[in-house]
C-alpha positions as CSV (number, residue, x, y, z in Angstrom):
1,M,196.3,108.0,-12.7
2,S,198.5,108.0,-15.7
3,E,197.2,106.0,-18.6
4,K,198.3,105.0,-22.1
5,E,199.8,107.7,-24.4
6,S,197.6,108.8,-27.3
7,S,198.7,108.1,-30.8
8,S,197.9,109.9,-34.0
9,T,197.0,106.5,-35.5
10,E,194.4,106.0,-32.8
11,P,192.2,109.1,-32.6
12,V,189.3,107.4,-30.8
13,A,191.6,106.7,-27.8
14,A,192.3,110.3,-27.1
15,S,189.6,110.6,-24.5
16,T,191.1,107.7,-22.6
17,T,194.4,109.4,-22.1
18,E,193.0,112.0,-19.7
19,A,193.6,111.3,-16.0
20,P,190.4,110.0,-14.4
21,A,188.7,111.8,-11.6
22,E,189.9,109.7,-8.6
23,P,187.8,109.0,-5.5
24,L,188.5,111.2,-2.5
25,A,191.1,110.3,0.1
26,S,190.0,109.3,3.6
27,D,190.6,112.8,5.1
28,S,188.2,114.3,2.5
29,M,185.4,111.8,2.9
30,P,183.9,112.2,6.4
31,G,181.7,109.3,7.6
32,W,183.1,106.8,5.2
33,A,183.8,104.2,7.9
34,R,180.1,104.1,9.0
35,R,178.9,103.8,5.4
36,V,181.4,101.0,4.6
37,T,180.4,99.2,7.8
38,L,176.7,99.3,6.9
39,F,177.5,98.2,3.3
40,L,179.7,95.3,4.3
41,T,177.1,94.2,6.9
42,A,174.2,94.3,4.4
43,Q,176.3,92.5,1.8
44,T,177.4,89.8,4.3
45,I,173.8,88.9,5.4
46,S,172.5,88.9,1.8
47,M,175.5,87.0,0.5
48,F,175.0,84.2,3.1
49,G,171.6,83.4,1.8
50,S,172.8,83.5,-1.8
51,F,175.6,81.2,-1.0
52,L,173.3,78.7,0.6
53,V,171.2,78.6,-2.5
54,Q,174.2,78.4,-4.8
55,Y,175.7,75.4,-3.0
56,A,172.3,73.6,-2.4
57,I,171.2,73.9,-6.1
58,F,174.6,72.7,-7.4
59,W,174.7,69.8,-5.0
60,H,171.1,68.9,-5.7
61,L,171.7,68.7,-9.4
62,T,175.0,66.8,-8.9
63,L,173.7,64.2,-6.5
64,T,170.4,63.6,-8.2
65,T,171.7,63.4,-11.8
66,K,175.5,62.9,-11.7
67,S,175.4,64.3,-15.3
68,G,178.0,66.6,-16.8
69,L,175.4,67.8,-19.3
70,V,173.0,68.9,-16.5
71,L,175.9,70.8,-14.8
72,A,176.7,72.4,-18.1
73,L,173.1,73.5,-18.5
74,A,173.1,74.8,-14.9
75,A,176.2,76.9,-15.7
76,I,174.5,78.3,-18.8
77,F,171.3,79.2,-17.1
78,G,173.2,80.5,-14.1
79,F,175.5,82.8,-16.0
80,L,174.4,83.5,-19.6
81,P,171.4,85.7,-18.5
82,Q,173.8,87.7,-16.4
83,A,176.0,88.3,-19.5
84,I,173.0,89.4,-21.6
85,V,171.6,91.8,-19.0
86,S,175.1,93.2,-18.2
87,I,175.2,94.8,-21.6
88,F,172.4,97.1,-20.4
89,A,173.0,97.2,-16.7
90,G,176.5,98.8,-17.0
91,V,175.0,101.7,-18.9
92,W,172.1,101.9,-16.4
93,A,174.6,102.1,-13.5
94,D,176.1,105.3,-15.1
95,R,172.6,106.8,-15.7
96,V,170.4,106.0,-12.7
97,N,170.8,105.8,-8.9
98,R,173.0,102.8,-8.2
99,K,171.6,102.3,-4.8
100,I,168.1,101.8,-6.2
101,M,169.4,99.4,-8.8
102,I,171.0,97.2,-6.2
103,I,167.9,97.1,-4.0
104,A,165.5,96.4,-6.9
105,A,167.7,93.5,-8.1
106,D,167.9,92.0,-4.6
107,V,164.1,92.2,-4.1
108,S,163.5,90.6,-7.5
109,I,165.8,87.7,-6.7
110,A,164.0,87.1,-3.4
111,V,160.6,87.1,-5.0
112,A,161.7,84.5,-7.6
113,T,163.3,82.3,-5.0
114,L,160.2,82.5,-2.8
115,G,158.0,81.4,-5.8
116,L,160.3,78.4,-6.4
117,A,160.0,77.4,-2.7
118,F,156.2,77.4,-2.8
119,L,156.1,75.5,-6.1
120,M,158.5,72.8,-4.8
121,L,156.4,72.6,-1.6
122,S,153.4,71.8,-3.8
123,G,155.4,69.0,-5.5
124,V,156.6,70.7,-8.6
125,S,160.3,70.1,-8.9
126,D,161.1,69.8,-12.6
127,L,164.6,70.7,-13.7
128,W,163.3,73.4,-16.1
129,L,161.8,75.2,-13.1
130,I,165.1,75.2,-11.3
131,F,166.9,76.4,-14.4
132,L,164.3,79.2,-14.8
133,V,164.8,80.5,-11.3
134,M,168.6,80.2,-11.8
135,A,168.2,82.4,-14.8
136,V,166.1,85.0,-12.9
137,R,168.8,85.1,-10.1
138,S,171.4,85.5,-12.8
139,V,169.6,88.5,-14.3
140,G,169.5,90.1,-10.8
141,A,173.2,89.4,-10.3
142,G,173.9,91.0,-13.7
143,I,172.1,94.1,-12.7
144,Q,173.7,94.2,-9.2
145,M,177.3,93.5,-10.2
146,P,178.2,96.7,-12.1
147,A,176.2,98.9,-9.7
148,V,177.9,97.5,-6.6
149,N,181.5,97.7,-8.0
150,A,180.9,101.2,-9.4
151,M,179.4,102.3,-6.1
152,I,182.3,101.2,-3.9
153,P,184.6,104.0,-4.9
154,Q,181.8,106.5,-4.1
155,I,181.7,105.4,-0.5
156,V,185.3,104.2,0.0
157,P,188.3,106.6,0.0
158,S,190.9,106.0,-2.8
159,D,193.6,105.2,-0.3
160,K,191.4,102.5,1.4
161,L,190.1,100.7,-1.8
162,M,192.6,97.8,-1.8
163,R,192.1,97.2,2.0
164,V,188.3,97.4,1.9
165,N,188.2,95.1,-1.2
166,G,190.5,92.7,0.7
167,I,188.2,92.8,3.7
168,S,185.2,92.2,1.5
169,S,187.0,89.2,0.0
170,S,187.6,87.8,3.4
171,I,184.0,88.2,4.4
172,Q,182.9,86.5,1.2
173,S,185.3,83.7,2.0
174,A,183.9,83.4,5.5
175,M,180.4,83.2,4.1
176,G,181.8,80.5,1.7
177,L,183.0,78.7,4.8
178,L,179.8,78.9,6.8
179,A,177.3,78.5,4.0
180,P,178.3,75.0,2.8
181,I,178.2,73.7,6.4
182,A,174.8,75.2,6.9
183,A,173.6,74.2,3.5
184,A,174.7,70.6,4.1
185,A,173.0,70.5,7.5
186,V,169.7,71.8,6.1
187,Y,169.8,69.8,2.9
188,A,170.8,66.5,4.4
189,N,168.2,66.7,7.3
190,M,165.3,68.4,5.5
191,S,165.4,69.4,1.8
192,I,166.4,72.2,-0.5
193,V,163.2,74.2,0.1
194,P,164.0,75.6,3.6
195,I,167.3,76.9,2.1
196,F,165.2,79.0,-0.3
197,F,163.2,80.5,2.6
198,I,166.4,81.3,4.5
199,D,167.7,83.1,1.4
200,V,164.5,85.3,1.2
201,V,164.8,86.2,4.9
202,T,168.5,87.2,4.5
203,A,167.7,89.3,1.4
204,V,165.0,91.2,3.3
205,I,167.4,92.0,6.2
206,G,170.2,92.9,3.8
207,V,168.1,95.3,1.8
208,S,166.7,96.9,5.0
209,I,170.3,97.7,6.2
210,F,171.4,98.8,2.8
211,A,168.6,101.3,2.6
212,F,170.2,103.4,5.4
213,I,173.5,103.9,3.5
214,A,173.9,107.5,2.1
215,V,175.3,107.1,-1.4
216,P,176.3,110.4,-3.3
217,S,174.7,110.6,-6.7
218,L,176.7,111.3,-9.8
219,E,176.1,114.7,-11.4
220,R,175.2,113.1,-14.7
221,V,172.3,111.0,-13.2
222,N,170.2,114.1,-12.8
223,A,171.7,116.1,-15.7
224,A,169.1,117.2,-18.3
225,D,171.6,117.1,-21.2
226,K,173.2,113.7,-20.6
227,P,173.8,111.6,-23.7
228,S,171.3,109.1,-25.0
229,Y,171.5,105.5,-23.8
230,F,173.1,104.2,-27.0
231,A,175.6,107.1,-27.0
232,D,176.6,106.1,-23.5
233,L,176.8,102.4,-24.6
234,K,179.0,103.3,-27.6
235,D,181.3,105.6,-25.4
236,G,181.7,102.8,-22.9
237,M,182.6,100.2,-25.5
238,T,185.1,102.6,-27.2
239,Y,186.7,103.4,-23.9
240,I,187.1,99.7,-23.0
241,F,188.5,98.6,-26.4
242,T,190.9,101.5,-26.8
243,H,192.3,101.7,-23.3
244,D,195.3,99.4,-23.1
245,L,195.2,98.6,-19.4
246,V,191.4,98.1,-19.1
247,R,191.4,95.9,-22.2
248,W,194.2,93.8,-20.9
249,V,192.5,93.3,-17.5
250,M,189.3,92.2,-19.3
251,G,191.3,89.7,-21.3
252,I,192.9,88.2,-18.2
253,F,189.5,87.9,-16.6
254,A,188.2,86.0,-19.7
255,V,191.2,83.6,-19.6
256,V,190.9,82.9,-15.9
257,F,187.1,82.3,-15.9
258,L,187.2,80.3,-19.1
259,L,190.2,78.1,-18.2
260,A,190.3,78.0,-14.4
261,V,186.9,78.8,-12.9
262,A,184.9,76.7,-15.4
263,P,187.0,73.5,-14.9
264,S,186.9,74.0,-11.1
265,N,183.1,73.6,-11.3
266,L,183.7,70.1,-12.4
267,S,185.5,69.3,-9.1
268,P,182.3,68.1,-7.4
269,L,181.7,65.7,-10.3
270,L,185.3,64.4,-10.0
271,I,184.9,63.9,-6.3
272,A,181.5,62.1,-6.7
273,R,182.9,59.8,-9.5
274,N,186.3,59.0,-8.1
275,F,186.1,59.4,-4.3
276,G,182.4,58.9,-3.4
277,S,179.2,60.8,-3.6
278,E,178.7,61.5,0.1
279,V,177.6,65.1,0.8
280,W,180.4,65.6,3.4
281,K,183.0,65.0,0.8
282,L,181.6,67.8,-1.3
283,T,181.3,70.0,1.8
284,V,184.9,69.5,2.9
285,A,186.1,70.7,-0.5
286,E,184.1,73.9,-0.3
287,I,185.1,74.5,3.3
288,L,188.8,74.2,2.5
289,F,188.4,76.4,-0.5
290,S,186.7,79.0,1.6
291,V,189.2,78.8,4.4
292,G,191.9,79.4,1.8
293,M,190.0,82.4,0.5
294,A,189.5,83.9,3.9
295,L,193.2,83.6,4.8
296,G,194.1,85.0,1.5
297,G,191.8,87.9,1.9
298,I,193.1,88.7,5.4
299,A,196.7,88.6,4.2
300,L,195.8,90.9,1.2
301,A,194.0,93.4,3.5
302,T,196.9,93.4,5.8
303,L,199.5,93.9,3.1
304,A,197.4,96.1,0.8
305,S,199.8,99.0,0.7
306,K,202.8,96.8,-0.1
307,V,201.6,94.7,-3.0
308,N,202.0,95.2,-6.7
309,K,198.6,94.6,-8.2
310,I,199.8,93.9,-11.8
311,S,202.4,91.4,-10.6
312,L,199.7,89.7,-8.5
313,I,197.4,89.4,-11.4
314,I,200.0,87.8,-13.6
315,T,201.5,85.5,-10.9
316,T,198.2,84.2,-9.6
317,S,196.9,83.6,-13.2
318,I,199.9,81.4,-13.9
319,C,199.5,79.6,-10.6
320,F,195.9,78.7,-11.4
321,G,197.2,76.8,-14.5
322,F,199.8,74.8,-12.5
323,L,197.3,74.0,-9.8
324,S,194.7,72.8,-12.3
325,I,197.4,70.4,-13.7
326,A,198.3,69.2,-10.2
327,M,194.6,68.5,-9.4
328,G,194.4,66.4,-12.5
329,F,197.2,64.2,-11.2
330,A,196.1,64.2,-7.5
331,P,196.4,60.5,-6.4
332,N,194.0,60.8,-3.5
333,L,191.2,62.9,-2.1
334,W,193.3,64.6,0.6
335,I,195.9,65.9,-1.9
336,F,193.1,67.1,-4.0
337,Y,191.7,68.9,-1.0
338,G,195.1,70.5,-0.4
339,L,195.3,71.8,-3.9
340,F,191.8,73.1,-3.7
341,F,192.7,75.0,-0.5
342,V,195.7,76.6,-2.2
343,I,193.5,77.8,-5.1
344,G,191.2,79.4,-2.6
345,L,194.3,81.0,-0.9
346,I,195.3,82.9,-4.1
347,V,191.8,83.8,-5.5
348,P,191.6,87.0,-3.4
349,S,195.0,88.2,-4.7
350,F,193.8,87.8,-8.3
351,F,190.3,89.1,-8.1
352,T,190.8,92.0,-5.7
353,S,193.9,93.2,-7.5
354,A,192.1,93.2,-10.9
355,M,189.0,94.9,-9.5
356,T,190.9,97.5,-7.6
357,T,193.0,98.2,-10.7
358,L,189.9,99.0,-12.6
359,Q,188.4,101.1,-9.8
360,E,191.5,103.2,-9.6
361,T,191.9,103.6,-13.3
362,V,188.4,104.3,-14.6
363,E,186.7,107.6,-13.8
364,P,183.4,107.3,-11.7
365,E,181.2,108.3,-14.6
366,R,182.3,105.3,-16.7
367,Q,182.7,102.7,-14.0
368,G,179.2,101.2,-14.4
369,R,179.8,100.5,-18.1
370,V,183.3,99.1,-17.4
371,F,182.1,96.8,-14.6
372,G,179.1,95.9,-16.7
373,F,181.5,94.6,-19.3
374,V,183.4,92.7,-16.6
375,G,180.2,91.0,-15.8
376,I,179.7,90.1,-19.4
377,V,183.2,88.6,-19.7
378,I,182.8,86.6,-16.5
379,S,179.3,85.4,-17.2
380,V,180.0,84.5,-20.8
381,A,183.3,82.8,-20.1
382,M,181.8,80.5,-17.5
383,P,178.9,79.0,-19.6
384,V,181.1,78.8,-22.7
385,G,183.7,76.8,-20.8
386,M,181.1,74.6,-19.1
387,S,179.2,74.1,-22.4
388,V,182.4,72.5,-23.8
389,L,183.8,70.8,-20.7
390,G,180.4,69.5,-19.3
391,P,179.6,67.2,-22.2
392,L,183.3,66.3,-22.5
393,A,183.2,65.2,-18.8
394,D,180.6,62.6,-19.9
395,V,183.2,61.2,-22.4
396,F,186.6,61.8,-20.8
397,P,187.8,61.7,-17.2
398,V,187.5,65.0,-15.5
399,E,191.1,64.9,-14.4
400,N,192.2,64.9,-18.0
401,L,190.2,68.0,-18.7
402,L,191.8,69.7,-15.7
403,V,195.3,69.0,-17.0
404,A,194.4,70.2,-20.5
405,S,192.8,73.4,-19.1
406,G,195.8,74.1,-16.9
407,I,198.3,73.8,-19.8
408,T,196.1,76.1,-22.0
409,M,195.9,78.6,-19.1
410,I,199.6,78.9,-18.7
411,I,200.1,79.4,-22.5
412,A,197.3,82.0,-22.7
413,V,198.6,84.1,-19.8
414,G,202.1,83.9,-21.2
415,L,200.9,85.3,-24.5
416,A,198.9,88.0,-22.7
417,V,202.0,89.2,-21.0
418,W,204.5,88.9,-23.9
419,L,202.5,90.2,-26.8
420,P,203.0,93.9,-27.6
421,A,199.6,95.0,-26.3
422,G,200.2,93.1,-23.0
423,R,203.6,94.7,-22.5
424,R,202.1,98.2,-23.1
425,A,199.4,97.5,-20.6
426,V,201.8,96.2,-17.9
427,K,204.1,99.1,-18.5
428,A,201.3,101.7,-18.2
429,A,200.0,100.0,-15.0
430,R,203.4,100.0,-13.3
431,A,204.0,103.6,-14.3
432,S,200.6,104.6,-12.8
433,S,201.4,102.7,-9.6
434,E,204.8,104.5,-9.3
435,A,203.2,107.9,-10.0
436,K,200.6,107.3,-7.4
437,S,203.1,106.3,-4.7
438,Q,204.9,109.6,-5.2
439,T,201.8,111.8,-4.6
440,P,201.4,113.5,-1.3
441,E,198.3,111.5,-0.2
442,A,200.1,108.3,-0.7
443,Q,202.9,109.2,1.7
444,P,202.7,108.3,5.4
445,A,201.4,111.0,7.8
446,D,204.0,112.7,9.8
């Protein structure tokens, strides 16, 4: 991949101008389809349980407290620990076996969830206990995220990355469609505790399948002369902040999660306050969002070879802003549902394009650190946004906050595109895409 040109005024960026060692093409990676199938199966099963818990906890807090402050605290405990641990996890993912990291994190999450289930069965249901387990789950996610995203190019051929990421997005969306239905059925007829037990069972099954996946180790994992931990951390930070394209993608991630994802978490509160607090109304919103994501993921997987990733990142980011404004002015619940569906429809185009761009741009030996920083950006932006918007939602109507966030989003993305650093990043990305399309492996087989 071609990257930004080095400059005599930026000596530290010299190392980022070298072409990264790209993942192998499909004809040079035998057995990749079986590994990918096992990986996606394990992720699907484990993800289903995690989604159940995610929806159930958020609904439980929304319906029992109807407090914007409580939701803000939930966002902080659910994401801030992930941000903190990602500082270290990204470096670990480039220094240790990524497969073992993923399994250890999954097991730890399952143990914490099982403990909460038993405590709640005994009658202990304090908010601080729920927040504590949310924090533990967040730490596990922070360890998993960079390892998973850095491992994908090790088992997926370079010419299949966009398609596999699109399929993964569709599966995630399908789980997001089934999970709220299942969570609502269990939560409404029993309680939140059985959902915790289901999550533990799915985690055990997922880990058991994942254990059979053969993942090649990086040479540097077993190298005797690899740099120290802090040298790796410094190298990763230098790379991120001096590489135009990587830095730009990180900035867009921060803008989207701060100004689009965080406000969208107030949607259940808006529905409960303005349209009624019945569980089915919250469930329908999540179902429509997930249907949109599933359809968007399928479309992206089908058209993977024809899309321009940078154009999708920019276009979808701006669309998020306009849709947030429209949701603020939605006159009734069904129009609100429709807008929520459209947001889900374009989420895969944004997220998959951004993640694939990083997977194609960054060499394997640095991907753990880069995706660790992605985790930091995502998990910091969310609680920061909610720590501001949550308390404001107890003072101002949620719809006003959605409008304000949407306007700010459009302005921020516009600046990211038109400022000199943004123009350089977009130019470099498009040049890389054109260069790749002209390589022999990118051409159709005769």
